[in-house]
RODO-2510 file (C-alpha; in nm, 4 decimals, decimal comma):
residues 100
     n   res          X          Y          Z
     1     m    11,9462    11,1491    10,4309
     2     d    11,9101    10,8392    10,6933
     3     i    11,6620    10,5284    10,6389
     4     n    11,5989    10,6507    11,0352
     5     d    11,3650    10,9557    10,8472
     6     i    11,1998    10,7252    10,6455
     7     k    11,1394    10,4585    10,9422
     8     e    11,0091    10,6954    11,1773
     9     k    10,7095    10,8098    10,8842
    10     i    10,6290    10,4579    10,8463
    11     q    10,6446    10,3618    11,2106
    12     i    10,3796    10,6172    11,3114
    13     n    10,2090    10,5414    10,9396
    14     d    10,2699    10,9093    10,8203
    15     y    10,3321    10,7974    10,4400
    16     e    10,1848    10,7744    10,0585
    17     i    10,1706    10,5010     9,8264
    18     s    10,1427    10,5986     9,4611
    19     l     9,8826    10,4607     9,2634
    20     h    10,1590    10,3176     9,0479
    21     a    10,2977    10,1118     9,3859
    22     l     9,9670    10,0383     9,5003
    23     e     9,8717     9,8720     9,1607
    24     k    10,1840     9,6918     9,1622
    25     s    10,1736     9,5930     9,4806
    26     f     9,8256     9,3934     9,4199
    27     e     9,9598     9,2799     9,0886
    28     r    10,2677     9,1071     9,2533
    29     k    10,0744     9,0178     9,5914
    30     i    10,2782     9,2349     9,7818
    31     w    10,1003     9,3926    10,1303
    32     k    10,0955     9,7024    10,3355
    33     d    10,2625     9,4762    10,6050
    34     d    10,5332     9,3188    10,3620
    35     i    10,6462     9,6993    10,2537
    36     e    10,6098     9,8310    10,6216
    37     h    10,8405     9,5379    10,7320
    38     a    11,1221     9,5568    10,4448
    39     i    11,1440     9,8969    10,5227
    40     m    11,1629     9,8748    10,8786
    41     n    11,4193     9,6281    10,8177
    42     g    11,6168     9,7084    10,5147
    43     e    11,8679     9,9555    10,4131
    44     i    11,9057    10,2112    10,1833
    45     i    12,1204    10,0608     9,8476
    46     e    12,0885    10,3527     9,5611
    47     d    12,0150    10,7440     9,6442
    48     y    11,8437    10,9541     9,3884
    49     k    11,9204    11,3047     9,5537
    50     d    11,8379    11,4785     9,2285
    51     d    11,4687    11,3276     9,1963
    52     k    11,1785    11,5890     9,1817
    53     p    10,9835    11,6860     9,3214
    54     y    11,1557    11,5339     9,6052
    55     p    11,4432    11,3078     9,6528
    56     s    11,4095    10,9399     9,6894
    57     c    11,5979    10,6369     9,7548
    58     l    11,5657    10,2260     9,6874
    59     i    11,5748    10,0180     9,9473
    60     c    11,6269     9,6609     9,9781
    61     g    11,4358     9,4507    10,2904
    62     k    11,2710     9,1496    10,2897
    63     t    10,8650     9,0924    10,3383
    64     r    10,7683     8,8900    10,6074
    65     d    10,8022     8,5793    10,4788
    66     m    11,1709     8,6493    10,3963
    67     q    11,1612     8,7176    10,0036
    68     p    11,3819     9,0102     9,9026
    69     i    11,1898     9,3387     9,7700
    70     h    11,2706     9,6592     9,6611
    71     i    11,0862     9,9622     9,7325
    72     v    11,1020    10,3021     9,6220
    73     c    10,9870    10,6000     9,8422
    74     t    11,1036    10,9209     9,8874
    75     y    11,2604    11,1152    10,1795
    76     p    11,0884    11,3269    10,3921
    77     p    10,8927    11,5535    10,4539
    78     i    10,6788    11,3657    10,2461
    79     v    10,7340    10,9842    10,2210
    80     r    10,5830    10,8354     9,9546
    81     i    10,6059    10,4636     9,8199
    82     i    10,6669    10,5226     9,4346
    83     t    10,7015    10,1754     9,3468
    84     i    10,7455     9,8078     9,4758
    85     y    10,9116     9,5109     9,3375
    86     f    11,0743     9,1839     9,3750
    87     p    11,4463     9,2433     9,2391
    88     d    11,5059     9,0026     8,9292
    89     k    11,8689     8,7919     9,0844
    90     d    12,0720     8,7909     8,7318
    91     k    12,0059     9,1505     8,7475
    92     w    12,1455     9,2133     9,1303
    93     i    12,4250     9,0238     9,3464
    94     d    12,3143     8,9817     9,7206
    95     y    11,9629     9,1756     9,5504
    96     k    12,2019     9,4738     9,6608
    97     i    12,4323     9,5676     9,4162
    98     r    12,3504     9,5848     9,0278
    99     i    12,5105     9,4126     8,8113
   100     k    12,6684     9,5975     8,4896
***
């Protein structure tokens, strides 16, 4: 799968946000525009091909005010935002590689 498949769905507003992701976005003050901006300008940093019911991935992007953000979402046919968070700089190298 390719991030462009996800971007196409985001661009035409054909995606879902899980209740969990919605709760986390309010809690962390991450808005819909930030999520869309991060995906449209982001990159896939981890792939979860065996996730059920749909394969998913971790996208690293930036909010409109350039804060790094991570978004877990499923691949099409149904793009669903599963969770959203600000990555901990002590757990990531350049917010893209996990520190083991």
